[in-house]
All heavy atoms as an XYZ file, in Angstrom:
839
protein
N     -19.149     18.958      0.220
C     -20.004     19.895      0.900
C     -19.202     20.927      1.684
O     -19.774     21.739      2.363
C     -20.933     19.135      1.840
C     -21.826     18.163      1.149
S     -23.565     18.527      0.987
C     -23.947     19.804      2.082
N     -17.893     20.849      1.604
C     -17.049     21.805      2.325
C     -16.786     23.004      1.418
O     -16.444     22.829      0.250
C     -15.731     21.138      2.743
C     -16.018     19.991      3.696
C     -14.785     22.137      3.387
C     -14.845     19.116      3.996
N     -16.949     24.233      1.934
C     -16.692     25.408      1.100
C     -15.260     25.396      0.557
O     -14.327     24.933      1.226
C     -16.895     26.583      2.053
C     -17.697     26.046      3.176
C     -17.376     24.585      3.281
N     -15.087     25.917     -0.643
C     -13.796     25.871     -1.320
C     -12.692     26.537     -0.503
O     -11.558     26.056     -0.470
C     -13.903     26.529     -2.693
N     -13.015     27.612      0.194
C     -11.976     28.322      0.938
C     -11.488     27.532      2.160
O     -10.419     27.807      2.680
C     -12.462     29.705      1.360
C     -13.666     29.698      2.244
C     -14.152     31.118      2.546
N     -15.460     31.135      3.116
C     -15.746     30.837      4.376
N     -14.781     30.513      5.192
N     -16.986     30.869      4.813
N     -12.246     26.528      2.617
C     -11.845     25.729      3.776
C     -11.491     24.293      3.416
O     -11.112     23.507      4.272
C     -12.974     25.728      4.799
C     -13.235     27.121      5.341
C     -14.342     27.158      6.340
N     -14.153     26.181      7.392
C     -15.104     25.818      8.237
N     -16.285     26.359      8.152
N     -14.866     24.918      9.165
N     -11.619     23.929      2.139
C     -11.438     22.546      1.717
C     -10.011     22.041      1.934
O      -9.802     20.929      2.421
C     -11.832     22.402      0.249
C     -12.114     20.991     -0.156
C     -12.741     20.906     -1.528
N     -14.044     21.572     -1.524
C     -14.491     22.340     -2.496
N     -13.764     22.535     -3.568
N     -15.673     22.901     -2.420
N      -9.019     22.848      1.604
C      -7.626     22.426      1.773
C      -7.273     22.188      3.221
O      -6.641     21.173      3.575
N      -7.666     23.105      4.094
C      -7.382     22.954      5.523
C      -8.087     21.724      6.088
O      -7.510     20.955      6.853
C      -7.818     24.214      6.283
C      -7.647     24.091      7.769
C      -6.392     24.174      8.346
C      -8.741     23.870      8.583
C      -6.229     24.052      9.703
C      -8.601     23.739      9.945
C      -7.335     23.833     10.511
N      -9.344     21.524      5.689
C     -10.101     20.368      6.173
C      -9.452     19.072      5.713
O      -9.337     18.114      6.491
C     -11.555     20.449      5.690
O     -12.107     21.689      6.130
C     -12.378     19.310      6.211
N      -9.005     19.025      4.481
C      -8.318     17.841      3.968
C      -7.045     17.570      4.767
O      -6.746     16.430      5.112
C      -8.004     18.018      2.488
C      -7.411     16.761      1.885
O      -7.958     15.670      2.123
O      -6.384     16.890      1.194
N      -6.306     18.630      5.065
C      -5.082     18.484      5.846
C      -5.386     17.938      7.241
O      -4.690     17.042      7.736
C      -4.367     19.830      5.950
C      -3.084     19.853      6.761
C      -2.022     19.013      6.085
C      -2.609     21.278      6.929
N      -6.424     18.438      7.878
C      -6.783     17.980      9.224
C      -7.211     16.514      9.186
O      -6.772     15.703     10.011
C      -7.896     18.863      9.817
C      -8.474     18.249     11.083
C      -7.357     20.250     10.119
N      -8.052     16.156      8.228
C      -8.551     14.780      8.158
C      -7.412     13.806      7.868
O      -7.248     12.795      8.560
C      -9.665     14.664      7.087
C      -9.998     13.210      6.807
C     -10.893     15.416      7.540
N      -6.615     14.100      6.864
C      -5.531     13.179      6.515
C      -4.381     13.239      7.523
O      -3.715     12.237      7.756
C      -5.022     13.468      5.103
C      -6.048     13.091      4.068
O      -6.664     12.040      4.145
N      -6.257     13.958      3.112
N      -4.136     14.390      8.111
C      -3.074     14.501      9.105
C      -3.427     13.832     10.414
O      -2.548     13.386     11.155
N      -4.724     13.730     10.716
C      -5.116     13.100     11.974
C      -4.744     11.622     11.992
O      -4.481     11.062     13.056
C      -6.607     13.291     12.221
O      -7.367     12.628     11.232
N      -4.696     10.982     10.844
C      -4.262      9.584     10.796
C      -2.833      9.458     11.312
O      -2.535      8.587     12.129
C      -4.363      9.038      9.368
C      -3.738      7.679      9.232
C      -4.441      6.551      9.596
C      -2.438      7.540      8.767
C      -3.862      5.293      9.490
C      -1.852      6.287      8.663
C      -2.570      5.157      9.019
N      -1.972     10.326     10.854
C      -0.571     10.238     11.249
C      -0.375     10.637     12.707
O       0.487     10.091     13.395
C       0.292     11.074     10.312
C       0.209     10.540      8.922
C      -0.431     11.100      7.868
C       0.723      9.282      8.459
N      -0.337     10.277      6.768
C       0.362      9.162      7.103
C       1.442      8.249      9.054
C       0.705      8.051      6.343
C       1.780      7.153      8.285
C       1.418      7.056      6.950
N      -1.165     11.588     13.177
C      -1.112     11.922     14.601
C      -1.549     10.724     15.443
O      -0.938     10.417     16.471
C      -1.996     13.131     14.906
C      -1.487     14.473     14.409
C      -2.540     15.557     14.660
C      -0.188     14.833     15.097
N      -2.581     10.052     15.008
C      -3.039      8.859     15.720
C      -2.000      7.751     15.694
O      -1.797      7.053     16.699
N      -1.330      7.578     14.565
C      -0.287      6.553     14.484
C       0.870      6.878     15.428
O       1.403      5.998     16.106
C       0.214      6.432     13.045
N       1.245      8.157     15.493
C       2.332      8.567     16.394
C       1.919      8.378     17.854
O       2.710      7.882     18.669
C       2.718     10.020     16.125
N       0.687      8.754     18.187
C       0.221      8.559     19.558
C       0.139      7.077     19.915
O       0.453      6.682     21.041
C      -1.145      9.220     19.750
C      -1.143     10.742     19.811
C      -2.573     11.269     19.845
C      -0.367     11.226     21.013
N      -0.266      6.263     18.966
C      -0.303      4.820     19.199
C       1.082      4.248     19.443
O       1.273      3.392     20.315
N       2.064      4.723     18.683
C       3.440      4.255     18.884
C       3.965      4.690     20.256
O       4.613      3.908     20.954
C       4.337      4.796     17.779
N       3.668      5.923     20.634
C       4.090      6.385     21.965
C       3.387      5.592     23.069
O       4.000      5.250     24.079
C       3.806      7.875     22.126
C       4.702      8.813     21.335
C       4.193     10.250     21.461
C       6.137      8.710     21.809
N       2.119      5.312     22.869
C       1.390      4.509     23.847
C       1.969      3.111     23.973
O       2.058      2.560     25.078
N       2.384      2.525     22.858
C       2.998      1.200     22.915
C       4.322      1.248     23.669
O       4.638      0.338     24.446
C       3.218      0.665     21.497
N       5.086      2.310     23.462
C       6.344      2.436     24.201
C       6.095      2.524     25.701
O       6.816      1.921     26.501
C       7.117      3.669     23.729
C       7.791      3.550     22.369
C       8.404      4.895     21.969
C       8.858      2.470     22.397
N       5.080      3.262     26.079
C       4.754      3.382     27.506
C       4.298      2.035     28.060
O       4.682      1.646     29.161
C       3.665      4.462     27.719
C       3.125      4.428     29.131
C       4.234      5.834     27.399
N       3.487      1.307     27.293
C       2.959      0.024     27.765
C       4.023     -1.061     27.831
O       3.910     -1.991     28.622
C       1.821     -0.433     26.856
S       0.343      0.563     27.011
N       5.053     -0.964     26.998
C       6.022     -2.054     26.904
C       7.398     -1.701     27.448
O       8.398     -2.274     27.028
C       6.151     -2.514     25.455
C       4.890     -3.138     24.938
C       3.956     -3.799     25.643
C       4.445     -3.150     23.598
N       2.943     -4.215     24.839
C       3.210     -3.834     23.570
C       4.945     -2.641     22.413
C       2.498     -4.037     22.409
C       4.226     -2.849     21.258
C       3.014     -3.537     21.259
N       7.463     -0.776     28.365
C       8.759     -0.442     28.966
C       9.084     -1.430     30.076
O       8.287     -2.300     30.434
C       8.729      0.990     29.546
O       7.740      1.045     30.559
C       8.453      2.022     28.464
N      10.256     -1.287     30.657
C      10.668     -2.171     31.743
C       9.835     -1.950     33.010
O       9.857     -2.771     33.910
C      12.144     -1.941     32.074
C      13.061     -2.566     31.040
C      14.463     -2.487     31.515
N      14.988     -1.178     31.110
C      16.123     -0.686     31.537
N      16.862     -1.338     32.400
N      16.531      0.479     31.110
N       9.112     -0.847     33.078
C       8.337     -0.543     34.270
C       7.033     -1.342     34.358
O       6.397     -1.365     35.397
C       8.011      0.954     34.330
C       9.235      1.813     34.267
N      10.173      1.839     35.272
C       9.689      2.655     33.320
C      11.143      2.677     34.956
N      10.870      3.190     33.760
N       6.642     -1.944     33.257
C       5.418     -2.747     33.236
C       5.759     -4.157     32.795
O       6.465     -4.347     31.809
C       4.396     -2.159     32.254
C       3.940     -0.792     32.607
N       4.567      0.340     32.156
C       2.918     -0.368     33.371
C       3.954      1.403     32.627
N       2.944      0.982     33.373
N       5.228     -5.149     33.473
C       5.464     -6.528     33.017
C       4.822     -6.764     31.650
O       3.780     -6.175     31.348
C       4.786     -7.393     34.083
C       4.361     -6.491     35.177
C       4.457     -5.086     34.690
N       5.413     -7.608     30.817
C       4.847     -7.859     29.482
C       3.403     -8.371     29.528
O       2.620     -8.098     28.621
C       5.770     -8.916     28.876
C       7.008     -8.868     29.680
C       6.661     -8.336     31.018
N       3.048     -9.109     30.585
C       1.681     -9.644     30.678
C       0.652     -8.523     30.794
O      -0.495     -8.681     30.396
C       1.535    -10.558     31.907
C       2.467    -11.745     31.923
C       3.845    -11.375     32.470
O       3.951    -10.496     33.345
O       4.813    -11.959     31.988
N       1.062     -7.405     31.347
C       0.154     -6.266     31.489
C       0.298     -5.318     30.304
O      -0.689     -4.741     29.833
C       0.418     -5.526     32.817
C       0.066     -6.450     33.986
C      -0.391     -4.237     32.891
C       0.399     -5.872     35.332
N       1.505     -5.156     29.798
C       1.763     -4.200     28.729
C       0.963     -4.461     27.468
O       0.350     -3.547     26.907
N       0.935     -5.707     26.996
C       0.205     -5.966     25.757
C      -1.295     -5.823     25.966
O      -2.018     -5.404     25.073
C       0.577     -7.325     25.175
C      -0.007     -8.515     25.871
C       0.570     -9.257     26.855
C      -1.295     -9.096     25.631
N      -0.275    -10.254     27.248
C      -1.430    -10.189     26.504
C      -2.343     -8.807     24.774
C      -2.564    -10.984     26.554
C      -3.469     -9.596     24.815
C      -3.568    -10.677     25.693
N      -1.755     -6.165     27.173
C      -3.184     -5.993     27.453
C      -3.560     -4.509     27.498
O      -4.618     -4.104     27.012
C      -3.538     -6.669     28.769
C      -3.542     -8.179     28.672
C      -3.941     -8.809     30.005
N      -4.076    -10.245     29.881
C      -3.133    -11.117     30.226
N      -1.983    -10.690     30.727
N      -3.327    -12.400     30.083
N      -2.687     -3.715     28.088
C      -2.943     -2.270     28.150
C      -2.981     -1.682     26.742
O      -3.854     -0.860     26.427
C      -1.886     -1.577     28.995
N      -2.051     -2.096     25.879
C      -2.045     -1.602     24.495
C      -3.327     -2.027     23.775
O      -3.910     -1.252     23.011
C      -0.816     -2.124     23.754
N      -3.774     -3.244     24.015
C      -5.009     -3.742     23.403
C      -6.211     -2.926     23.874
O      -7.079     -2.539     23.078
C      -5.180     -5.218     23.762
C      -6.234     -5.920     22.978
C      -6.017     -6.292     21.668
C      -7.457     -6.209     23.560
C      -6.988     -6.942     20.938
C      -8.443     -6.855     22.838
C      -8.213     -7.227     21.531
N      -6.278     -2.621     25.160
C      -7.388     -1.840     25.711
C      -7.364     -0.408     25.165
O      -8.413      0.153     24.830
C      -7.341     -1.848     27.258
C      -8.293     -0.825     27.852
C      -7.666     -3.232     27.779
N      -6.173      0.179     25.054
C      -6.065      1.533     24.513
C      -6.602      1.575     23.081
O      -7.342      2.487     22.703
C      -4.608      2.040     24.577
C      -4.221      2.295     26.033
C      -4.425      3.303     23.744
C      -2.738      2.560     26.228
N      -6.253      0.581     22.271
C      -6.766      0.513     20.899
C      -8.282      0.409     20.867
O      -8.948      1.059     20.054
N      -8.842     -0.401     21.761
C     -10.298     -0.524     21.837
C     -10.961      0.778     22.260
O     -12.019      1.143     21.747
N     -10.334      1.481     23.197
C     -10.884      2.763     23.641
C     -10.862      3.781     22.506
O     -11.826      4.533     22.318
C     -10.112      3.278     24.843
C     -10.402      2.492     26.097
S      -9.476      2.907     27.597
C      -8.814      4.487     27.332
N      -9.789      3.808     21.738
C      -9.714      4.735     20.603
C     -10.781      4.402     19.565
O     -11.414      5.299     18.999
C      -8.323      4.704     19.976
C      -7.197      5.292     20.824
C      -5.851      5.046     20.160
C      -7.426      6.763     21.055
N     -10.993      3.122     19.312
C     -12.056      2.723     18.390
C     -13.422      3.134     18.903
O     -14.281      3.578     18.137
N     -13.645      3.011     20.207
C     -14.907      3.446     20.801
C     -15.113      4.938     20.662
O     -16.236      5.397     20.408
N     -14.043      5.715     20.822
C     -14.136      7.168     20.659
C     -14.534      7.518     19.228
O     -15.382      8.377     18.996
C     -12.813      7.845     21.063
C     -12.614      7.733     22.577
C     -12.772      9.295     20.619
C     -11.223      8.119     23.051
N     -13.933      6.822     18.260
C     -14.266      7.076     16.851
C     -15.737      6.748     16.586
O     -16.445      7.514     15.922
C     -13.337      6.266     15.922
C     -13.841      6.284     14.493
C     -11.920      6.798     15.997
N     -16.216      5.625     17.104
C     -17.622      5.267     16.905
C     -18.547      6.291     17.559
O     -19.594      6.634     17.011
C     -17.896      3.875     17.468
C     -17.305      2.719     16.670
C     -17.534      1.399     17.409
C     -17.880      2.659     15.282
N     -18.169      6.798     18.730
C     -18.969      7.813     19.408
C     -19.010      9.100     18.588
O     -20.076      9.684     18.369
C     -18.399      8.079     20.797
C     -19.062      9.212     21.518
C     -20.343      9.069     22.034
C     -18.416     10.421     21.673
C     -20.963     10.112     22.687
C     -19.019     11.470     22.331
C     -20.300     11.324     22.842
N     -17.859      9.565     18.117
C     -17.804     10.817     17.362
C     -18.504     10.716     16.017
O     -18.989     11.712     15.482
C     -16.348     11.248     17.165
C     -15.611     11.679     18.429
C     -14.159     12.000     18.118
C     -16.293     12.872     19.063
N     -18.579      9.510     15.461
C     -19.229      9.316     14.165
C     -20.706      9.680     14.201
O     -21.291     10.071     13.204
C     -19.052      7.865     13.727
C     -19.482      7.624     12.303
C     -19.292      6.179     11.923
N     -19.567      5.929     10.547
C     -20.765      5.998      9.965
N     -21.805      6.364     10.658
N     -20.913      5.720      8.689
N     -21.330      9.576     15.374
C     -22.752      9.910     15.489
C     -23.020     11.396     15.309
O     -24.158     11.797     15.085
C     -23.301      9.457     16.842
C     -23.378      7.976     16.979
N     -24.154      7.183     16.167
C     -22.756      7.120     17.820
C     -24.013      5.929     16.501
N     -23.171      5.854     17.509
N     -21.993     12.222     15.398
C     -22.174     13.662     15.259
C     -21.881     14.164     13.851
O     -22.000     15.346     13.588
C     -21.281     14.405     16.272
C     -21.636     14.075     17.688
C     -20.867     13.200     18.419
C     -22.760     14.628     18.275
C     -21.196     12.885     19.726
C     -23.105     14.325     19.578
C     -22.319     13.444     20.305
N     -21.483     13.276     12.948
C     -21.183     13.659     11.573
C     -22.330     13.229     10.659
O     -22.753     12.078     10.700
C     -19.888     12.984     11.092
C     -18.623     13.378     11.828
C     -17.460     12.519     11.345
C     -18.319     14.841     11.621
N     -22.832     14.139      9.836
C     -23.909     13.731      8.922
C     -23.356     12.861      7.792
O     -22.199     12.986      7.399
C     -24.429     15.069      8.378
C     -23.279     16.003      8.498
C     -22.497     15.552      9.708
N     -24.196     11.972      7.302
C     -23.802     11.137      6.172
C     -23.714     12.018      4.934
O     -24.404     13.027      4.819
C     -24.831     10.025      5.963
C     -24.448      8.997      4.935
C     -23.149      8.293      5.265
O     -23.151      7.445      6.153
O     -22.131      8.599      4.619
N     -22.867     11.646      4.004
C     -22.702     12.406      2.774
C     -23.977     12.347      1.932
O     -24.464     11.250      1.618
C     -21.536     11.822      1.967
O     -21.568     12.279      0.644
N     -24.524     13.513      1.561
C     -25.721     13.493      0.706
C     -25.466     12.779     -0.622
O     -26.351     12.106     -1.143
C     -26.032     14.972      0.485
C     -25.437     15.664      1.658
C     -24.200     14.871      1.992
N     -24.260     12.898     -1.148
C     -23.951     12.211     -2.404
C     -24.046     10.697     -2.230
O     -24.594      9.993     -3.068
C     -22.552     12.603     -2.882
C     -22.196     11.972     -4.211
C     -20.869     12.426     -4.680
N     -20.895     13.882     -4.777
C     -19.971     14.597     -5.360
N     -18.937     14.020     -5.900
N     -20.055     15.899     -5.396
N     -23.510     10.188     -1.111
C     -23.576      8.756     -0.848
C     -25.029      8.319     -0.699
O     -25.440      7.279     -1.221
C     -22.781      8.411      0.416
C     -22.673      6.948      0.676
C     -21.705      6.106      0.238
C     -23.605      6.143      1.423
N     -21.974      4.831      0.671
C     -23.131      4.828      1.408
C     -24.773      6.415      2.103
C     -23.782      3.787      2.033
C     -25.441      5.369      2.742
C     -24.941      4.077      2.700
N     -25.812      9.114      0.039
C     -27.222      8.769      0.223
C     -27.965      8.729     -1.108
O     -28.791      7.839     -1.334
C     -27.876      9.780      1.178
C     -27.417      9.700      2.636
C     -27.901     10.915      3.406
C     -27.880      8.412      3.282
N     -27.677      9.696     -1.992
C     -28.344      9.725     -3.301
C     -27.974      8.502     -4.133
O     -28.848      7.894     -4.761
C     -27.973     10.999     -4.061
C     -28.565     12.261     -3.480
S     -30.343     12.344     -3.628
C     -30.519     12.615     -5.371
N     -26.709      8.141     -4.152
C     -26.284      7.005     -4.968
C     -26.761      5.669     -4.407
O     -26.751      4.672     -5.117
C     -24.752      6.964     -5.127
O     -24.151      6.856     -3.840
C     -24.242      8.193     -5.851
N     -27.179      5.668     -3.133
C     -27.672      4.439     -2.523
C     -29.188      4.460     -2.321
O     -29.727      3.778     -1.454
C     -26.957      4.183     -1.193
C     -25.551      3.734     -1.394
N     -24.520      4.626     -1.624
C     -24.997      2.499     -1.435
C     -23.398      3.954     -1.785
N     -23.651      2.675     -1.682
N     -29.888      5.272     -3.142
C     -31.342      5.242     -3.183
C     -32.043      5.857     -1.987
O     -33.138      5.421     -1.645
N     -31.444      6.865     -1.365
C     -32.073      7.518     -0.213
C     -32.154      9.036     -0.440
O     -31.582      9.815      0.310
C     -31.288      7.211      1.055
C     -31.211      5.737      1.382
C     -30.366      5.484      2.605
O     -30.234      6.329      3.481
N     -29.788      4.297      2.667
N     -32.860      9.469     -1.489
C     -32.889     10.906     -1.796
C     -33.567     11.749     -0.710
O     -33.172     12.887     -0.471
C     -33.652     10.992     -3.117
C     -34.460      9.746     -3.165
C     -33.655      8.703     -2.438
N     -34.586     11.192     -0.017
C     -35.251     11.961      1.041
C     -34.300     12.235      2.196
O     -34.268     13.335      2.746
C     -36.493     11.216      1.555
C     -37.575     11.017      0.524
C     -37.325      9.772     -0.336
O     -36.490      8.920      0.055
O     -37.945      9.669     -1.402
N     -33.520     11.235      2.562
C     -32.545     11.404      3.642
C     -31.464     12.399      3.236
O     -31.028     13.222      4.043
C     -31.923     10.043      3.997
C     -30.919     10.095      5.111
C     -31.527     10.375      6.484
O     -32.758     10.334      6.618
O     -30.758     10.651      7.409
N     -31.039     12.343      1.971
C     -30.031     13.296      1.482
C     -30.563     14.717      1.554
O     -29.863     15.638      1.982
C     -29.641     12.945      0.049
N     -31.810     14.901      1.171
C     -32.426     16.240      1.228
C     -32.524     16.723      2.669
O     -32.284     17.896      2.967
C     -33.810     16.190      0.575
C     -34.456     17.530      0.411
C     -33.725     18.431     -0.568
O     -33.166     17.922     -1.548
O     -33.694     19.650     -0.325
N     -32.860     15.832      3.596
C     -32.956     16.197      5.007
C     -31.599     16.636      5.553
O     -31.497     17.640      6.263
C     -33.491     15.020      5.829
C     -33.721     15.367      7.295
C     -34.025     14.139      8.125
N     -32.918     13.196      8.172
C     -31.811     13.357      8.912
N     -31.657     14.435      9.649
N     -30.871     12.444      8.901
N     -30.529     15.908      5.197
C     -29.185     16.259      5.660
C     -28.785     17.636      5.136
O     -28.270     18.480      5.875
C     -28.157     15.184      5.219
C     -26.734     15.660      5.431
C     -28.395     13.884      5.966
N     -29.063     17.902      3.855
C     -28.719     19.203      3.271
C     -29.515     20.315      3.943
O     -28.967     21.376      4.261
C     -28.948     19.194      1.744
C     -28.811     20.581      1.154
C     -27.962     18.236      1.077
N     -30.809     20.076      4.204
C     -31.620     21.097      4.888
C     -31.078     21.405      6.283
O     -31.037     22.561      6.697
C     -33.076     20.639      4.985
C     -33.903     20.942      3.763
C     -35.393     20.806      4.030
N     -35.764     19.553      4.685
C     -36.090     18.429      4.046
N     -36.084     18.408      2.733
N     -36.410     17.348      4.713
N     -30.659     20.359      7.015
C     -30.098     20.574      8.359
C     -28.810     21.392      8.300
O     -28.607     22.293      9.115
C     -29.833     19.241      9.044
C     -31.073     18.544      9.528
C     -30.755     17.199     10.166
O     -29.562     16.857     10.308
O     -31.713     16.489     10.534
N     -27.957     21.077      7.347
C     -26.698     21.820      7.206
C     -26.979     23.269      6.841
O     -26.395     24.197      7.421
C     -25.783     21.140      6.159
C     -25.311     19.782      6.669
C     -24.591     22.034      5.824
C     -24.610     18.939      5.630
N     -27.888     23.492      5.902
C     -28.224     24.856      5.502
C     -28.842     25.634      6.661
O     -28.532     26.808      6.869
C     -29.165     24.835      4.300
C     -28.485     24.392      3.025
C     -29.453     24.252      1.867
O     -30.689     24.201      2.101
O     -28.982     24.197      0.720
N     -29.705     24.987      7.436
C     -30.337     25.668      8.570
C     -29.288     26.054      9.609
O     -29.340     27.151     10.183
C     -31.397     24.773      9.194
N     -28.322     25.177      9.844
C     -27.263     25.482     10.811
C     -26.412     26.656     10.332
O     -26.077     27.548     11.110
C     -26.398     24.245     11.043
C     -25.393     24.436     12.143
C     -24.647     23.168     12.466
N     -24.125     22.570     11.254
C     -24.038     21.259     11.046
N     -24.433     20.418     11.945
N     -23.538     20.798      9.913
N     -26.124     26.709      9.035
C     -25.325     27.818      8.492
C     -26.111     29.121      8.582
O     -25.563     30.153      8.972
C     -24.905     27.527      7.038
C     -23.888     26.389      7.021
C     -24.325     28.762      6.371
C     -23.569     25.872      5.648
N     -27.385     29.077      8.240
C     -28.210     30.286      8.336
C     -28.298     30.777      9.777
O     -28.263     31.970     10.039
C     -29.602     30.019      7.770
C     -29.619     29.911      6.271
C     -31.000     29.604      5.715
O     -31.917     29.258      6.504
O     -31.162     29.700      4.492
N     -28.392     29.840     10.720
C     -28.466     30.223     12.132
C     -27.147     30.850     12.601
O     -27.148     31.840     13.328
C     -28.799     28.999     12.988
C     -28.822     29.276     14.443
N     -29.811     30.029     15.039
C     -27.964     28.924     15.424
C     -29.557     30.125     16.330
N     -28.450     29.460     16.593
N     -26.020     30.267     12.174
C     -24.717     30.777     12.597
C     -24.380     32.120     11.967
O     -23.764     32.968     12.599
C     -23.619     29.759     12.272
C     -23.687     28.511     13.131
C     -22.697     27.446     12.693
O     -21.930     27.679     11.730
O     -22.695     26.365     13.310
N     -24.755     32.311     10.725
C     -24.411     33.563     10.040
C     -25.478     34.634     10.220
O     -25.190     35.819     10.068
C     -24.205     33.325      8.527
O     -25.414     32.839      7.957
C     -23.062     32.359      8.281
N     -26.710     34.229     10.513
C     -27.790     35.188     10.668
C     -28.321     35.719      9.351
O     -29.069     36.692      9.327
N     -27.931     35.109      8.254
C     -28.390     35.555      6.933
C     -28.871     34.339      6.144
O     -28.296     33.259      6.247
C     -27.252     36.238      6.176
N     -29.907     34.520      5.340
C     -30.375     33.387      4.527
C     -29.384     33.075      3.411
O     -28.683     33.955      2.917
C     -31.708     33.869      3.965
C     -31.629     35.352      4.010
C     -30.730     35.712      5.155
N     -29.340     31.814      3.053
C     -28.486     31.400      1.943
C     -29.135     31.792      0.626
O     -30.360     31.771      0.499
C     -28.273     29.889      1.975
C     -27.463     29.344      3.142
C     -27.490     27.828      3.133
C     -26.030     29.837      3.068
N     -28.339     32.128     -0.378
C     -28.920     32.456     -1.685
C     -29.522     31.204     -2.312
O     -29.023     30.093     -2.104
C     -27.739     32.969     -2.502
C     -26.538     32.421     -1.829
C     -26.888     32.254     -0.382
N     -30.607     31.349     -3.067
C     -31.204     30.163     -3.684
C     -30.275     29.566     -4.731
O     -29.530     30.271     -5.408
C     -32.493     30.696     -4.315
C     -32.278     32.159     -4.440
C     -31.316     32.571     -3.378
N     -30.335     28.252     -4.849
C     -29.510     27.537     -5.825
C     -30.429     27.055     -6.934
O     -31.460     26.427     -6.664
C     -28.817     26.321     -5.167
C     -28.013     25.548     -6.190
C     -27.946     26.772     -4.019
N     -30.090     27.345     -8.191
C     -30.948     26.869     -9.285
C     -30.918     25.354     -9.361
O     -29.877     24.726     -9.178
C     -30.327     27.514    -10.533
C     -28.937     27.881    -10.152
C     -28.932     28.089     -8.677
N     -32.083     24.760     -9.603
C     -32.173     23.295     -9.695
C     -31.738     22.846    -11.085
O     -32.102     23.435    -12.083
C     -33.590     22.832     -9.427
C     -34.000     22.963     -7.998
N     -33.249     23.616     -7.049
C     -35.091     22.509     -7.341
C     -33.839     23.562     -5.888
N     -34.987     22.910     -6.049
N     -30.962     21.781    -11.121
C     -30.568     21.179    -12.396
C     -31.369     19.915    -12.625
O     -31.615     19.166    -11.712
C     -29.076     20.820    -12.377
C     -28.195     22.020    -12.422
C     -26.798     21.572    -12.654
N     -26.078     21.754    -11.397
C     -24.851     21.351    -11.188
N     -24.214     20.722    -12.106
N     -24.265     21.548    -10.050
N     -31.730     19.690    -13.833
C     -32.455     18.455    -14.162
C     -31.869     17.836    -15.391
O     -31.329     18.378    -16.229
C     -33.911     18.728    -14.376
C     -34.511     19.197    -13.075
C     -35.961     18.809    -13.004
N     -36.459     19.319    -11.745
C     -37.042     18.580    -10.869
N     -37.215     17.306    -11.096
N     -37.503     19.077     -9.766
């Protein structure tokens, strides 16, 4: 559902964010396990940081629409149509122009 002109950049951001998260996690572990923190606190802090990051991901997931293709393949065509209508309405609102009609395939 991503326009072709933005697909490469979006792919880079999505796949690159994993590596950024891994690097931040490694840096966080170094901070938690230095000589300045006792080991009894360091591993707990690293565990809590991981839980907080997981909570952030779950929170942000509520703002992403489900893939219409996934919904269609799992027997939810009405929900898929609703998601597509919402995306189209948001694009029309942002651009101020109606989208061109798409011919239906059967």
